[in-house]
VMD Tcl script that builds the backbone (N, CA, C; Angstrom):
set m [mol new atoms 234]
animate dup $m
set s [atomselect $m all]
$s set {name element resname resid chain x y z} {
  {N N MET 1 A 10.088 37.734 32.619}
  {CA C MET 1 A 8.929 38.267 31.947}
  {C C MET 1 A 7.825 37.206 31.973}
  {N N ALA 2 A 6.663 37.603 32.450}
  {CA C ALA 2 A 5.520 36.691 32.482}
  {C C ALA 2 A 5.010 36.454 31.069}
  {N N LEU 3 A 4.675 35.227 30.786}
  {CA C LEU 3 A 4.262 34.838 29.436}
  {C C LEU 3 A 2.762 34.642 29.348}
  {N N HIS 4 A 2.196 35.202 28.293}
  {CA C HIS 4 A 0.793 34.990 27.955}
  {C C HIS 4 A 0.801 34.201 26.651}
  {N N ILE 5 A 0.435 32.931 26.730}
  {CA C ILE 5 A 0.474 32.053 25.570}
  {C C ILE 5 A -0.950 31.728 25.140}
  {N N THR 6 A -1.212 31.886 23.857}
  {CA C THR 6 A -2.506 31.549 23.274}
  {C C THR 6 A -2.294 30.516 22.182}
  {N N ILE 7 A -3.065 29.467 22.219}
  {CA C ILE 7 A -3.066 28.460 21.165}
  {C C ILE 7 A -4.423 28.532 20.487}
  {N N GLU 8 A -4.427 28.971 19.240}
  {CA C GLU 8 A -5.648 29.012 18.440}
  {C C GLU 8 A -5.647 27.784 17.540}
  {N N TYR 9 A -6.755 27.061 17.535}
  {CA C TYR 9 A -6.799 25.816 16.771}
  {C C TYR 9 A -8.151 25.648 16.094}
  {N N CYS 10 A -8.142 24.911 15.004}
  {CA C CYS 10 A -9.355 24.652 14.243}
  {C C CYS 10 A -10.158 23.526 14.926}
  {N N ALA 11 A -11.295 23.894 15.490}
  {CA C ALA 11 A -12.142 22.902 16.152}
  {C C ALA 11 A -12.795 21.947 15.148}
  {N N PRO 12 A -13.359 22.449 14.035}
  {CA C PRO 12 A -13.969 21.528 13.062}
  {C C PRO 12 A -12.966 20.540 12.456}
  {N N CYS 13 A -11.694 20.911 12.458}
  {CA C CYS 13 A -10.648 20.037 11.897}
  {C C CYS 13 A -10.175 18.992 12.904}
  {N N HIS 14 A -10.719 19.043 14.113}
  {CA C HIS 14 A -10.350 18.122 15.192}
  {C C HIS 14 A -8.885 18.297 15.618}
  {N N TYR 15 A -8.433 19.568 15.681}
  {CA C TYR 15 A -7.078 19.872 16.140}
  {C C TYR 15 A -7.004 20.020 17.656}
  {N N GLU 16 A -8.136 19.882 18.341}
  {CA C GLU 16 A -8.151 20.055 19.792}
  {C C GLU 16 A -7.168 19.130 20.518}
  {N N PRO 17 A -7.073 17.845 20.173}
  {CA C PRO 17 A -6.101 17.001 20.873}
  {C C PRO 17 A -4.665 17.531 20.761}
  {N N HIS 18 A -4.303 18.095 19.610}
  {CA C HIS 18 A -2.964 18.670 19.448}
  {C C HIS 18 A -2.796 19.882 20.361}
  {N N ALA 19 A -3.831 20.708 20.458}
  {CA C ALA 19 A -3.778 21.889 21.312}
  {C C ALA 19 A -3.655 21.500 22.783}
  {N N LEU 20 A -4.434 20.510 23.196}
  {CA C LEU 20 A -4.383 20.057 24.594}
  {C C LEU 20 A -3.034 19.434 24.927}
  {N N GLU 21 A -2.485 18.657 24.009}
  {CA C GLU 21 A -1.187 18.026 24.233}
  {C C GLU 21 A -0.088 19.079 24.350}
  {N N LEU 22 A -0.087 20.061 23.452}
  {CA C LEU 22 A 0.920 21.112 23.523}
  {C C LEU 22 A 0.772 21.919 24.806}
  {N N ALA 23 A -0.453 22.247 25.181}
  {CA C ALA 23 A -0.691 23.006 26.413}
  {C C ALA 23 A -0.176 22.237 27.631}
  {N N ALA 24 A -0.454 20.950 27.688}
  {CA C ALA 24 A 0.004 20.132 28.821}
  {C C ALA 24 A 1.526 20.103 28.885}
  {N N LYS 25 A 2.180 19.970 27.729}
  {CA C LYS 25 A 3.643 19.934 27.710}
  {C C LYS 25 A 4.232 21.282 28.105}
  {N N LEU 26 A 3.615 22.372 27.654}
  {CA C LEU 26 A 4.102 23.698 28.019}
  {C C LEU 26 A 3.944 23.954 29.520}
  {N N MET 27 A 2.861 23.444 30.094}
  {CA C MET 27 A 2.635 23.638 31.527}
  {C C MET 27 A 3.666 22.900 32.373}
  {N N LYS 28 A 4.242 21.835 31.835}
  {CA C LYS 28 A 5.244 21.066 32.578}
  {C C LYS 28 A 6.626 21.722 32.542}
  {N N LEU 29 A 6.818 22.644 31.601}
  {CA C LEU 29 A 8.100 23.330 31.500}
  {C C LEU 29 A 8.206 24.403 32.576}
  {N N LYS 30 A 9.401 24.766 32.884}
  {CA C LYS 30 A 9.621 25.798 33.908}
  {C C LYS 30 A 9.548 27.170 33.240}
  {N N LEU 31 A 8.328 27.584 32.902}
  {CA C LEU 31 A 8.088 28.877 32.276}
  {C C LEU 31 A 7.408 29.803 33.270}
  {N N ASP 32 A 7.594 31.079 33.101}
  {CA C ASP 32 A 6.906 32.081 33.922}
  {C C ASP 32 A 5.564 32.384 33.261}
  {N N LEU 33 A 4.633 31.436 33.387}
  {CA C LEU 33 A 3.333 31.560 32.723}
  {C C LEU 33 A 2.395 32.471 33.498}
  {N N ALA 34 A 1.877 33.489 32.822}
  {CA C ALA 34 A 0.819 34.316 33.391}
  {C C ALA 34 A -0.531 33.780 32.936}
  {N N SER 35 A -0.565 33.279 31.683}
  {CA C SER 35 A -1.797 32.683 31.166}
  {C C SER 35 A -1.467 31.735 30.026}
  {N N LEU 36 A -2.317 30.749 29.878}
  {CA C LEU 36 A -2.239 29.800 28.777}
  {C C LEU 36 A -3.678 29.578 28.321}
  {N N THR 37 A -4.000 30.088 27.135}
  {CA C THR 37 A -5.371 30.113 26.657}
  {C C THR 37 A -5.507 29.298 25.378}
  {N N LEU 38 A -6.523 28.461 25.330}
  {CA C LEU 38 A -6.846 27.716 24.115}
  {C C LEU 38 A -8.097 28.327 23.503}
  {N N VAL 39 A -8.008 28.657 22.215}
  {CA C VAL 39 A -9.112 29.330 21.535}
  {C C VAL 39 A -9.537 28.497 20.329}
  {N N PRO 40 A -10.718 27.870 20.400}
  {CA C PRO 40 A -11.200 27.113 19.240}
  {C C PRO 40 A -11.692 28.066 18.156}
  {N N LYS 41 A -11.283 27.787 16.936}
  {CA C LYS 41 A -11.695 28.588 15.779}
  {C C LYS 41 A -11.960 27.633 14.628}
  {N N ASP 42 A -12.024 28.164 13.426}
  {CA C ASP 42 A -12.122 27.318 12.249}
  {C C ASP 42 A -11.134 27.840 11.215}
  {N N GLY 43 A -11.141 27.262 10.052}
  {CA C GLY 43 A -10.241 27.722 9.012}
  {C C GLY 43 A -8.923 26.980 8.928}
  {N N ARG 44 A -8.875 25.758 9.457}
  {CA C ARG 44 A -7.681 24.904 9.376}
  {C C ARG 44 A -6.445 25.529 10.013}
  {N N LEU 45 A -6.635 26.381 11.017}
  {CA C LEU 45 A -5.478 27.029 11.617}
  {C C LEU 45 A -5.045 26.351 12.906}
  {N N PHE 46 A -3.780 26.523 13.201}
  {CA C PHE 46 A -3.191 26.119 14.477}
  {C C PHE 46 A -2.034 27.079 14.691}
  {N N GLU 47 A -2.263 28.056 15.564}
  {CA C GLU 47 A -1.266 29.092 15.783}
  {C C GLU 47 A -0.937 29.218 17.259}
  {N N VAL 48 A 0.325 29.515 17.523}
  {CA C VAL 48 A 0.787 29.743 18.881}
  {C C VAL 48 A 1.254 31.194 18.956}
  {N N ILE 49 A 0.673 31.924 19.905}
  {CA C ILE 49 A 0.955 33.347 20.071}
  {C C ILE 49 A 1.490 33.551 21.482}
  {N N VAL 50 A 2.623 34.221 21.591}
  {CA C VAL 50 A 3.235 34.488 22.890}
  {C C VAL 50 A 3.372 35.995 23.050}
  {N N ASN 51 A 2.755 36.512 24.104}
  {CA C ASN 51 A 2.777 37.955 24.388}
  {C C ASN 51 A 2.438 38.781 23.148}
  {N N GLY 52 A 1.430 38.327 22.416}
  {CA C GLY 52 A 0.943 39.063 21.268}
  {C C GLY 52 A 1.694 38.819 19.966}
  {N N LYS 53 A 2.757 38.007 20.008}
  {CA C LYS 53 A 3.546 37.743 18.804}
  {C C LYS 53 A 3.345 36.292 18.361}
  {N N LYS 54 A 2.954 36.113 17.100}
  {CA C LYS 54 A 2.766 34.763 16.569}
  {C C LYS 54 A 4.133 34.117 16.390}
  {N N ILE 55 A 4.329 32.966 17.049}
  {CA C ILE 55 A 5.615 32.282 16.942}
  {C C ILE 55 A 5.506 30.979 16.155}
  {N N HIS 56 A 4.279 30.553 15.880}
  {CA C HIS 56 A 4.102 29.361 15.048}
  {C C HIS 56 A 2.761 29.442 14.341}
  {N N SER 57 A 2.765 29.060 13.074}
  {CA C SER 57 A 1.539 28.971 12.291}
  {C C SER 57 A 1.594 27.702 11.456}
  {N N LYS 58 A 0.633 26.815 11.670}
  {CA C LYS 58 A 0.574 25.593 10.875}
  {C C LYS 58 A 0.333 25.926 9.405}
  {N N ALA 59 A -0.387 27.003 9.140}
  {CA C ALA 59 A -0.643 27.412 7.757}
  {C C ALA 59 A 0.665 27.755 7.036}
  {N N GLU 60 A 1.624 28.303 7.772}
  {CA C GLU 60 A 2.903 28.685 7.175}
  {C C GLU 60 A 3.899 27.525 7.132}
  {N N SER 61 A 3.896 26.695 8.179}
  {CA C SER 61 A 4.892 25.613 8.274}
  {C C SER 61 A 4.364 24.265 7.796}
  {N N ASP 62 A 3.030 24.135 7.721}
  {CA C ASP 62 A 2.363 22.882 7.371}
  {C C ASP 62 A 2.631 21.773 8.385}
  {N N GLU 63 A 2.977 22.155 9.623}
  {CA C GLU 63 A 3.246 21.184 10.697}
  {C C GLU 63 A 2.659 21.679 12.009}
  {N N PHE 64 A 2.325 20.712 12.858}
  {CA C PHE 64 A 1.997 21.067 14.234}
  {C C PHE 64 A 3.308 21.355 14.952}
  {N N PRO 65 A 3.312 22.306 15.885}
  {CA C PRO 65 A 4.561 22.662 16.550}
  {C C PRO 65 A 4.994 21.618 17.574}
  {N N GLN 66 A 6.291 21.447 17.690}
  {CA C GLN 66 A 6.863 20.597 18.727}
  {C C GLN 66 A 7.163 21.479 19.939}
  {N N PRO 67 A 6.957 20.981 21.149}
  {CA C PRO 67 A 7.185 21.806 22.338}
  {C C PRO 67 A 8.595 22.396 22.410}
  {N N ASP 68 A 9.615 21.639 21.994}
  {CA C ASP 68 A 10.971 22.180 22.076}
  {C C ASP 68 A 11.167 23.338 21.097}
  {N N VAL 69 A 10.489 23.315 19.961}
  {CA C VAL 69 A 10.556 24.426 19.004}
  {C C VAL 69 A 9.881 25.662 19.593}
  {N N ILE 70 A 8.745 25.451 20.254}
  {CA C ILE 70 A 8.042 26.566 20.903}
  {C C ILE 70 A 8.893 27.142 22.024}
  {N N LEU 71 A 9.512 26.286 22.820}
  {CA C LEU 71 A 10.371 26.756 23.909}
  {C C LEU 71 A 11.537 27.572 23.357}
  {N N HIS 72 A 12.147 27.102 22.277}
  {CA C HIS 72 A 13.241 27.847 21.645}
  {C C HIS 72 A 12.755 29.231 21.177}
  {N N ALA 73 A 11.579 29.283 20.580}
  {CA C ALA 73 A 11.017 30.559 20.109}
  {C C ALA 73 A 10.721 31.494 21.275}
  {N N ILE 74 A 10.239 30.952 22.384}
  {CA C ILE 74 A 9.971 31.761 23.576}
  {C C ILE 74 A 11.273 32.342 24.111}
  {N N ARG 75 A 12.293 31.521 24.184}
  {CA C ARG 75 A 13.592 32.018 24.677}
  {C C ARG 75 A 14.160 33.083 23.763}
  {N N ALA 76 A 13.917 32.977 22.467}
  {CA C ALA 76 A 14.407 33.971 21.507}
  {C C ALA 76 A 13.713 35.318 21.683}
  {N N LEU 77 A 12.504 35.321 22.262}
  {CA C LEU 77 A 11.771 36.565 22.494}
  {C C LEU 77 A 12.384 37.378 23.627}
  {N N ARG 78 A 13.092 36.738 24.509}
  {CA C ARG 78 A 13.613 37.424 25.707}
  {C C ARG 78 A 14.840 38.219 25.425}
}
mol reanalyze $m
mol bondsrecalc $m
mol representation Tube
mol addrep $m
């Protein structure tokens, strides 16, 4: 299944480096990526959405996601 991954991050909060780092790590994994999109927003958010399903929210977990946690969540979707 081709994956469409979106990382929404708070630009005013300076979360962009976290988004870029996660995107780079995800690109190095052997995933069937159809798209990987970074969307700057505001509101202190950092969310990872895969094929329309939110798999991580910093607002809910109070943490930035680790790539291995995201990979585990992606595998659980299959």
